[in-house]
KOLMIBA-783981 format. One record per residue: residue number from 1; z, x, y of N, C-alpha, C in turn. Coordinates in steps of 0.05 Angstrom, whole numbers. Layout:
BEGIN
 pos   n.zz   n.xx   n.yy  ca.zz  ca.xx  ca.yy   c.zz   c.xx   c.yy
 NUM      Z      X      Y      Z      X      Y      Z      X      Y
...
//
This chain:
BEGIN
 pos   n.zz   n.xx   n.yy  ca.zz  ca.xx  ca.yy   c.zz   c.xx   c.yy
   1   -981    246   -283   -962    230   -268   -978    219   -243
   2   -979    191   -240   -992    181   -218   -977    185   -194
   3   -990    182   -171   -976    185   -143   -952    167   -141
   4   -959    138   -149   -940    116   -146   -915    124   -166
   5   -920    136   -189   -898    139   -207   -884    161   -198
   6   -895    181   -185   -882    204   -175   -863    197   -149
   7   -874    180   -134   -860    170   -111   -836    153   -119
   8   -838    139   -140   -815    121   -151   -794    141   -163
   9   -802    163   -176   -782    182   -186   -769    197   -166
  10   -782    203   -142   -770    217   -121   -746    198   -106
  11   -755    173   -106   -737    152    -92   -713    151   -107
  12   -717    150   -135   -697    145   -156   -675    169   -149
  13   -685    191   -147   -667    216   -144   -654    216   -117
  14   -670    211    -97   -661    215    -69   -643    191    -59
  15   -646    169    -70   -631    146    -61   -602    150    -61
  16   -589    159    -83   -561    164    -84   -550    184    -65
  17   -569    206    -60   -560    225    -42   -561    216    -14
  18   -580    199     -7   -579    187     20   -554    170     23
  19   -549    155      2   -525    138      4   -500    155      8
  20   -496    176     -8   -474    195     -4   -473    206     25
  21   -496    216     36   -494    226     62   -489    206     82
  22   -499    182     78   -489    160     96   -463    156     94
  23   -450    155     71   -420    152     67   -404    174     83
  24   -414    197     82   -399    222     95   -401    217    123
  25   -422    209    135   -423    202    167   -407    181    170
  26   -403    159    155   -387    136    162   -358    144    159
  27   -351    159    141   -325    165    137   -314    191    152
  28   -334    207    160   -325    233    174   -324    257    156
  29   -329    253    130   -328    275    113   -319    266     87
  30   -319    285     63   -312    275     38   -282    268     33
  31   -266    277     51   -236    268     49   -234    240     61
  32   -253    230     73   -249    203     85   -238    203    112
  33   -234    226    123   -219    231    150   -239    237    170
  34   -244    222    191   -261    227    211   -255    252    225
  35   -275    264    235   -272    289    250   -270    288    282
  36   -268    262    290   -267    258    317   -239    271    330
  37   -244    281    353   -219    292    366   -196    274    368
  38   -170    284    366   -145    267    367   -136    269    395
  39   -129    248    407   -117    251    437    -93    269    436
  40    -92    288    457    -68    305    456    -42    293    467
  41    -48    270    482    -22    256    491    -12    238    469
  42     13    240    461     21    221    439     27    194    448
  43     26    174    430     32    148    438     58    145    443
  44     67    129    462     96    122    469     95     91    479
  45    118     83    469    120     50    475    125     48    504
  46    113     30    518    118     26    549    147     14    550
  47    158     22    573    188     11    579    185    -11    602
  48    199    -35    595    214    -38    571    198    -44    546
  49    204    -33    522    185    -34    500    184    -64    488
  50    163    -76    490    160   -102    479    140   -105    455
  51    135    -79    447    115    -81    423    133    -87    398
  52    115    -98    379    127   -111    352    123    -90    333
  53    143    -81    320    139    -60    297    143    -73    270
  54    125    -64    254    124    -70    225    124    -48    208
  55    146    -44    190    147    -21    172    134    -29    143
  56    118     -8    134    105    -13    108    111      9     88
  57    125      2     66    130     22     46    113     15     19
  58    111     36      3     91     32    -18    107     25    -46
  59     99     38    -67    108     31    -96    136     31    -98
  60    149      8   -104    175      5   -110    183     -6   -136
  61    198     10   -151    210     -1   -178    238     13   -182
  62    256     -1   -182    285     10   -185    293      6   -211
  63    302     29   -225    312     26   -251    299     47   -269
  64    287     37   -291    272     52   -307    290     77   -317
  65    280    101   -312    295    125   -320    321    128   -305
  66    326    117   -283    352    117   -270    369     92   -276
  67    362     75   -292    378     49   -296    406     53   -305
  68    411     72   -324    437     77   -331    456     87   -308
  69    445    106   -296    460    120   -273    465     97   -250
  70    445     81   -245    449     63   -223    467     40   -231
  71    469     33   -257    488     11   -266    518     22   -262
  72    521     48   -265    548     58   -261    553     64   -233
  73    535     73   -215    541     80   -187    534     59   -168
  74    522     37   -177    514     15   -158    484     17   -152
  75    472     -6   -153    441    -10   -149    435      2   -122
  76    452     -1   -102    446      9    -76    448     37    -72
  77    458     53    -90    463     82    -89    434     95    -90
  78    413     82   -101    387     94    -99    375     95    -71
  79    383     82    -52    373     84    -26    393     96     -6
  80    412    113    -17    437    123      0    427    146     21
  81    404    159     11    394    181     28    372    173     50
  82    368    147     52    344    134     69    353    115     91
  83    376    119    101    385     98    123    366     96    145
  84    359     76    153    339     72    176    310     76    172
  85    303     83    145    275     88    141    256     63    144
  86    271     39    142    255     13    143    260     -1    167
  87    275     13    190    281      2    214    255     -5    227
  88    254    -33    233    233    -43    247    238    -72    252
  89    221    -86    269    222   -115    270    217   -131    246
  90    201   -120    227    195   -132    201    190   -110    182
  91    197   -114    156    188    -90    136    178   -107    111
  92    156    -94    102    142   -101     80    140    -78     56
  93    145    -84     32    142    -65     12    124    -76     -9
  94    114    -55    -30    100    -65    -51    119    -64    -76
  95    126    -87    -89    143    -89   -110    129    -85   -134
  96    131    -64   -147    114    -57   -173    126    -61   -199
  97    141    -84   -199    151    -94   -227    165   -122   -219
  98    164   -138   -240    178   -163   -235    207   -159   -234
  99    219   -179   -219    249   -177   -216    257   -200   -233
 100    267   -193   -258    274   -213   -280    290   -196   -299
 101    306   -212   -314    322   -198   -337    304   -201   -364
 102    282   -212   -363    265   -211   -387    259   -182   -395
 103    258   -180   -422    253   -151   -433    227   -149   -444
 104    220   -125   -454    191   -118   -461    181   -138   -483
 105    197   -153   -496    188   -174   -515    170   -194   -502
 106    173   -196   -476    157   -217   -459    131   -204   -450
 107    129   -179   -455    102   -165   -445     77   -177   -457
 108     62   -189   -444     38   -203   -457     18   -183   -471
 109     17   -162   -465     -2   -137   -478     17   -120   -490
 110     23   -121   -518     42   -102   -532     34    -75   -531
 111     53    -56   -532     49    -26   -534     35    -15   -509
 112     40    -25   -486     29    -13   -464     48     10   -457
 113     39     31   -450     56     57   -445     75     52   -423
 114     67     38   -400     84     35   -376     88      4   -373
 115    112     -8   -374    119    -36   -370    146    -38   -361
 116    149    -52   -338    174    -48   -322    187    -77   -317
 117    211    -80   -314    224   -102   -300    248    -93   -285
 118    255   -102   -263    277    -95   -245    301   -117   -245
 119    325   -104   -247    346   -123   -243    347   -139   -220
 120    348   -168   -221    345   -185   -200    365   -177   -176
 121    388   -164   -183    409   -156   -161    397   -138   -145
 122    376   -120   -151    362   -102   -132    350   -118   -109
 123    341   -144   -111    328   -157    -89    348   -157    -66
 124    373   -164    -74    393   -165    -51    398   -140    -39
 125    395   -118    -54    398    -92    -44    377    -86    -23
 126    350    -89    -32    330    -88    -14    332   -102     13
 127    339   -130     11    342   -146     33    364   -134     52
 128    383   -124     41    407   -114     60    396    -86     72
 129    377    -74     59    365    -48     73    343    -56     91
 130    338    -80     95    319    -86    117    290    -96    105
 131    287   -100     80    260   -110     71    261   -140     77
 132    241   -147     90    233   -175     98    215   -192     79
 133    196   -175     66    178   -188     49    168   -167     26
 134    160   -179      4    148   -159    -16    120   -172    -23
 135    102   -152    -25     77   -158    -38     75   -154    -65
 136     65   -170    -82     68   -167   -110     39   -168   -124
 137     22   -156   -113     -5   -155   -124    -13   -127   -133
 138     -7   -120   -161    -14    -96   -171    -15    -98   -200
 139    -19    -73   -214    -22    -72   -244      3    -81   -257
 140     27    -84   -246     50    -91   -260     59   -120   -254
 141     46   -135   -238     50   -162   -231     59   -178   -258
 142     40   -174   -277     46   -189   -304     61   -177   -327
 143     76   -156   -318     93   -143   -340    108   -159   -357
 144    120   -181   -345    136   -199   -358    123   -227   -363
 145     96   -226   -360     84   -252   -361     86   -270   -337
 146     79   -296   -340     79   -316   -320    111   -323   -313
 147    128   -321   -333    157   -326   -327    169   -304   -309
 148    161   -278   -315    170   -258   -298    161   -259   -271
 149    136   -269   -267    124   -273   -239    141   -296   -224
 150    143   -317   -242    158   -341   -227    187   -329   -224
 151    202   -317   -238    228   -307   -233    229   -287   -207
 152    209   -273   -204    207   -254   -181    206   -269   -157
 153    188   -291   -156    184   -308   -131    209   -325   -127
 154    226   -333   -148    250   -347   -143    272   -328   -134
 155    271   -303   -142    292   -283   -135    288   -277   -107
 156    263   -272    -99    260   -267    -71    267   -290    -53
 157    261   -314    -58    269   -337    -43    302   -341    -42
 158    314   -333    -62    343   -334    -60    356   -313    -41
 159    341   -291    -38    351   -269    -23    340   -273      5
 160    324   -293     10    312   -291     38    290   -274     43
 161    275   -264     22    256   -244     26    230   -259     21
 162    209   -255     37    182   -266     34    169   -255     11
 163    150   -272     -1    134   -262    -26    106   -271    -21
 164     87   -251    -28     59   -255    -27     47   -240    -48
 165     21   -248    -55      3   -230    -69     -2   -236    -98
 166     13   -257   -108     12   -266   -134     23   -295   -135
 167     16   -313   -157     23   -338   -158     17   -352   -186
 168     22   -377   -186     19   -393   -210    -12   -400   -213
 169    -27   -399   -194    -56   -402   -193    -68   -387   -168
 170    -94   -389   -167   -110   -373   -148   -101   -382   -118
 171    -96   -407   -113    -88   -415    -87    -64   -402    -76
 172    -44   -402    -95    -20   -385    -87    -23   -358    -82
 173    -40   -346   -102    -40   -315   -103    -55   -306    -77
 174    -75   -321    -68    -93   -312    -48    -83   -321    -21
 175    -63   -337    -17    -53   -347      6    -43   -323     23
 176    -54   -322     50    -46   -302     67    -16   -302     75
 177     -2   -280     79     25   -279     86     27   -278    117
 178     39   -295    130     38   -296    161     64   -285    173
 179     61   -266    191     84   -254    204     80   -262    233
 180    100   -278    244     98   -285    272    110   -263    292
 181     92   -258    308    101   -239    332     97   -248    358
 182    110   -235    379    103   -245    407     75   -243    415
 183     59   -228    399     32   -220    406     14   -234    392
 184     23   -253    376      3   -270    356     11   -266    329
 185     -1   -281    313      7   -279    283    -11   -258    268
 186      7   -244    252     -5   -225    235    -11   -235    207
 187    -34   -237    195    -38   -243    168    -41   -223    150
 188    -27   -222    127    -28   -200    110    -39   -210     81
 189    -61   -198     71    -74   -208     49    -69   -187     27
 190    -64   -192      3    -59   -172    -17    -78   -172    -39
 191    -85   -148    -48   -107   -146    -72    -97   -122    -91
 192   -109   -124   -114   -104   -102   -134   -132    -97   -147
 193   -134    -72   -157   -154    -69   -175   -154    -81   -202
 194   -177    -86   -215   -177   -103   -240   -162    -93   -264
 195   -137    -99   -263   -116    -91   -285    -95   -110   -286
 196    -87   -120   -305    -65   -139   -308    -79   -168   -313
 197    -70   -189   -299    -84   -214   -302    -92   -225   -276
 198   -116   -235   -274   -128   -246   -247   -119   -276   -247
 199   -111   -283   -225   -105   -310   -218   -131   -329   -217
 200   -130   -351   -230   -155   -372   -228   -143   -398   -221
 201   -160   -417   -220   -149   -443   -211   -128   -455   -229
 202   -125   -445   -254   -106   -456   -273    -92   -432   -289
 203    -91   -407   -278    -79   -386   -292    -64   -370   -271
 204    -41   -361   -277    -23   -345   -258    -33   -317   -261
 205    -28   -300   -234    -37   -274   -235    -39   -267   -206
 206    -55   -244   -200    -62   -234   -175    -91   -235   -168
 207    -97   -227   -146   -125   -230   -136   -136   -198   -140
 208   -159   -198   -157   -171   -172   -164   -191   -166   -136
 209   -193   -141   -128   -208   -133   -107   -240   -134   -114
 210   -254   -148    -96   -282   -151    -96   -293   -155    -69
 211   -319   -151    -65   -329   -158    -37   -324   -186    -31
 212   -328   -204    -50   -324   -233    -43   -295   -239    -37
 213   -278   -225    -56   -249   -231    -49   -241   -219    -22
 214   -251   -196    -16   -242   -185     12   -254   -203     36
 215   -277   -212     33   -287   -231     55   -273   -257     54
 216   -266   -267     31   -251   -292     31   -224   -289     40
 217   -209   -266     34   -182   -263     43   -184   -262     75
 218   -199   -249     88   -200   -248    115   -205   -273    128
 219   -222   -290    118   -230   -317    128   -204   -336    122
 220   -189   -335    103   -169   -351     98   -146   -343    117
 221   -142   -319    123   -123   -310    142   -127   -320    168
 222   -153   -318    177   -161   -329    204   -157   -358    209
 223   -167   -373    184   -161   -403    184   -132   -409    186
 224   -115   -395    174    -86   -398    176    -75   -394    202
 225    -91   -382    220    -77   -378    248    -73   -347    255
 226    -81   -329    237    -77   -299    241    -96   -291    262
 227    -84   -278    283    -98   -263    303   -106   -235    294
 228    -90   -224    279    -94   -196    270    -90   -199    238
 229   -106   -184    222   -107   -185    192   -105   -159    183
 230    -87   -157    162    -81   -130    149    -85   -137    118
 231    -99   -114    107   -101   -117     76    -80    -98     66
 232    -64   -109     46    -45    -93     33    -53    -91      2
 233    -65    -66     -3    -80    -67    -26    -71    -44    -44
 234    -73    -50    -72    -65    -32    -93    -90    -21   -105
 235    -94      7   -100   -118     17   -111   -116     48   -116
 236   -134     59   -129   -133     89   -133   -125     98   -157
 237   -131    121   -167   -123    134   -196    -97    145   -192
 238    -78    142   -211    -52    153   -210    -53    182   -204
 239    -37    192   -186    -34    220   -179    -59    237   -173
 240    -81    225   -163   -103    235   -160   -112    232   -129
 241   -131    250   -120   -141    248    -91   -156    224    -87
 242   -160    218    -63   -177    197    -53   -201    194    -69
 243   -210    171    -79   -233    167    -97   -257    154    -80
 244   -276    160    -91   -302    148    -77   -302    117    -75
 245   -294    103    -99   -294     75    -99   -274     63    -77
 246   -254     80    -73   -233     69    -52   -251     70    -24
 247   -266     91    -20   -282     91      6   -301     67      7
 248   -313     59    -18   -332     40    -16   -316     13     -8
 249   -292      7    -22   -279    -16    -15   -268    -16     13
 250   -262      7     25   -253     11     53   -276      2     72
 251   -299      9     66   -320      0     82   -324    -29     80
 252   -320    -40     60   -321    -72     58   -300    -84     75
 253   -275    -75     72   -253    -83     90   -259    -83    119
 254   -273    -60    128   -278    -56    158   -300    -77    162
 255   -323    -79    144   -342    -99    152   -332   -126    152
 256   -315   -132    137   -303   -161    137   -286   -168    163
 257   -278   -143    176   -264   -149    203   -234   -145    202
 258   -223   -131    182   -194   -126    179   -184   -108    202
 259   -163   -109    213   -152    -88    234   -141    -65    219
 260   -129    -68    198   -115    -46    185   -115    -52    156
 261   -117    -28    140   -114    -27    111    -92    -11    103
 262    -70    -21     88    -49     -8     80    -51     -6     49
 263    -57     20     40    -60     24     12    -38     34      1
 264    -37     30    -26    -16     42    -45    -24     40    -72
 265    -10     52    -96    -22     51   -119    -21     80   -134
 266    -32     99   -121    -36    127   -134     -8    141   -139
 267     13    131   -127     41    144   -128     41    170   -109
 268     17    176    -96     22    197    -79      8    190    -51
 269     13    201    -31     -1    198     -2    -28    207     -5
 270    -44    194     10    -72    201     15    -79    200     43
 271   -102    211     53   -108    212     81   -109    188     93
 272   -111    190    123   -118    168    139   -145    169    150
 273   -160    148    150   -187    147    160   -192    124    177
 274   -215    123    192   -221    100    210   -252     93    203
 275   -256     72    201   -283     60    199   -286     40    220
 276   -305     47    240   -305     26    265   -279     23    276
 277   -272     -3    279   -245     -9    290   -223    -11    270
 278   -228     -6    242   -210    -11    224   -195     16    216
 279   -167     17    217   -154     38    212   -148     38    178
 280   -150     58    164   -148     58    136   -124     78    128
 281   -100     66    120    -81     86    106    -87     85     75
 282   -102    104     65   -113    102     41    -88     99     21
 283    -67    113     22    -45    110      6    -20    121     18
 284      0    104     22     27    116     30     46    118      5
 285     37    120    -17     49    130    -40     73    114    -49
 286     91    128    -61    117    116    -70    136    113    -49
 287    151     90    -54    177     86    -36    202     92    -51
 288    211     79    -72    231     82    -90    218     75   -115
 289    211     93   -132    195     88   -156    209    107   -180
 290    224     96   -197    245    110   -210    234    116   -237
 291    207    122   -243    196    132   -268    201    160   -266
 292    198    177   -286    199    207   -286    178    218   -269
 293    153    204   -270    131    215   -256    117    240   -266
 294     95    247   -256     79    268   -266     73    290   -245
 295     87    292   -223     78    310   -200     77    337   -209
 296     99    347   -223     99    374   -231     77    380   -254
 297     76    361   -272     59    364   -294     31    368   -284
 298     21    349   -266     -7    351   -253    -10    366   -230
 299     13    382   -220     12    396   -195      1    382   -173
 300     14    359   -171      7    340   -149     30    338   -125
 301     21    342   -100     39    338    -77     57    316    -82
 302     83    318    -78    103    298    -85    111    279    -60
 303     92    272    -41     98    260    -19     95    230    -20
 304    112    216    -10    104    185      0    107    186     28
 305    101    159     40    105    156     68    113    130     76
 306    128    126     95    137     99    107    120     96    132
 307    102     77    135     86     74    158    100     50    176
 308    104     56    201    112     37    223     89     35    242
 309     78     10    239     59      2    260     70    -13    287
 310     56    -10    309     64    -18    332     44    -37    344
 311     51    -59    347     31    -84    356     36    -94    387
 312     16    -90    402     19   -101    430      2   -124    435
 313      1   -133    461    -17   -159    469    -44   -155    459
 314    -55   -131    459    -84   -128    450    -90   -120    422
 315    -68   -116    405    -71   -110    378    -54    -88    373
 316    -58    -75    347    -43    -53    339    -52    -28    356
 317    -32    -12    364    -34      9    382    -32     38    369
 318    -13     39    349     -5     64    337      8     60    313
 319      8     80    294     25     80    270     38    105    267
 320     64    102    261     80    126    256     84    128    227
 321     81    155    217     86    160    189    108    180    185
 322    124    173    164    147    191    159    146    199    129
 323    149    222    125    145    234     98    171    231     82
 324    166    223     53    188    221     36    186    240     12
 325    205    252      1    204    266    -23    205    245    -47
 326    181    245    -60    179    224    -82    183    234   -109
 327    186    257   -114    187    269   -140    219    269   -149
 328    222    250   -168    247    244   -178    265    270   -191
 329    247    285   -203    259    310   -212    272    330   -190
 330    262    326   -168    274    340   -142    296    324   -129
 331    292    297   -125    310    281   -113    330    271   -130
 332    330    274   -155    350    263   -173    351    231   -172
 333    326    220   -171    320    192   -170    333    180   -147
 334    338    194   -125    347    183   -101    327    194    -76
 335    306    181    -74    286    193    -53    298    196    -24
 336    287    216    -10    301    223     15    278    230     34
 337    285    230     59    264    242     77    257    270     72
 338    231    279     77    224    308     73    240    326     93
 339    242    350     81    258    370     98    238    381    118
 340    247    396    134    234    409    157    211    426    145
 341    217    439    122    197    455    108    175    438     94
 342    183    414     85    163    399     68    144    383     89
 343    154    374    113    140    355    129    112    364    133
 344    109    391    141     80    401    152     63    399    128
 345     70    402    104     49    401     81     41    371     78
 346     57    353     82     49    326     81     33    317    104
 347     40    322    130     26    313    153     -1    327    154
 348     -1    354    148    -27    365    147    -49    352    130
 349    -39    340    107    -59    330     86    -67    301     97
 350    -55    292    119    -64    265    129    -91    266    143
 351   -101    290    152   -125    293    163   -125    295    193
 352   -149    296    204   -153    302    233   -144    279    251
 353   -141    256    243   -133    233    260   -102    234    266
 354    -87    250    252    -59    247    257    -48    273    271
 355    -29    268    290    -17    294    303     13    287    296
 356     27    309    297     58    309    294     72    308    321
 357     95    296    319    110    292    342    140    288    332
 358    157    311    334    184    309    324    182    310    294
 359    194    290    280    197    292    251    176    273    239
 360    157    263    255    138    244    246    111    250    253
 361     90    237    240     61    241    245     52    214    258
 362     35    215    277     27    192    290     -2    189    292
 363    -13    167    291    -41    161    290    -47    137    309
 364    -65    141    329    -71    120    349    -95    102    335
 365    -94     75    341   -112     58    335   -138     61    352
//
């Protein structure tokens, strides 16, 4: 073997290792959680408090295995154990099913194991509980085809709930959602991993995550007047720990200039990380997701999170994280705040950036 051939072989072997080590440095470790010390003094809102709060909640699908019970007891009964969980100046959730009366016969891809729709009445329930907007960019956006997507948008409009992340074409799907605050406009851009149907110039769907889409989303938000830009992204493997490809995308979000990434999709919470000035909530897990779930079968921690961010004149200052019991076999399909015994397990798994104060975990920007 010639010296040149040997050198090429060594580079082939060592390049992936170098990239991996570089990633560990950038993310602070294999968990994606930086090892930088956490300030010992917790964040508090100055008095009088003029910070703008935005609550973010994850995967939401009301019905499915609980549908019969909810039709009897009322659709709002699913949230009876969570008063005040979405209390904020503004609240955004990930709607992981179309709000439509269309059945499975309208599923574009027959025989999918998981395909959902939500009774449109639930939209009014969510609005009454404080939901101001729904993100609709995920692998269930197209469960009832283009008509289900259109029904969801119309249902949201009737309930006075904002809608973003999907549309009749690419222009609608990629349009940033703007939240007006006293400290400037927050632009929220939604993405999903390549599953379902991608929106094009002439085709309804959602925006698939890619380096180009991430960069374009940030640019569109700034052009629309956003001072601060948030990615609301559906990613990760179901009931699985933080994946390497999530870290790759997180680095792309940071490089593009996003201030915050709010992830959902795996149905479980994942750690908090920071890349440069970008804070990454890798997954806030489920909010109200009424499938039977696989937490116990896969021995997966059954925690979800509600994140409340605080925005001041110079940008986001802190995020408050509150734990939810997301296992429907434990909560009887009515999610609730974690107990005093459950909270430490959830908050410790957030990693070194988070510290506990009272019944919540806090992370500073």
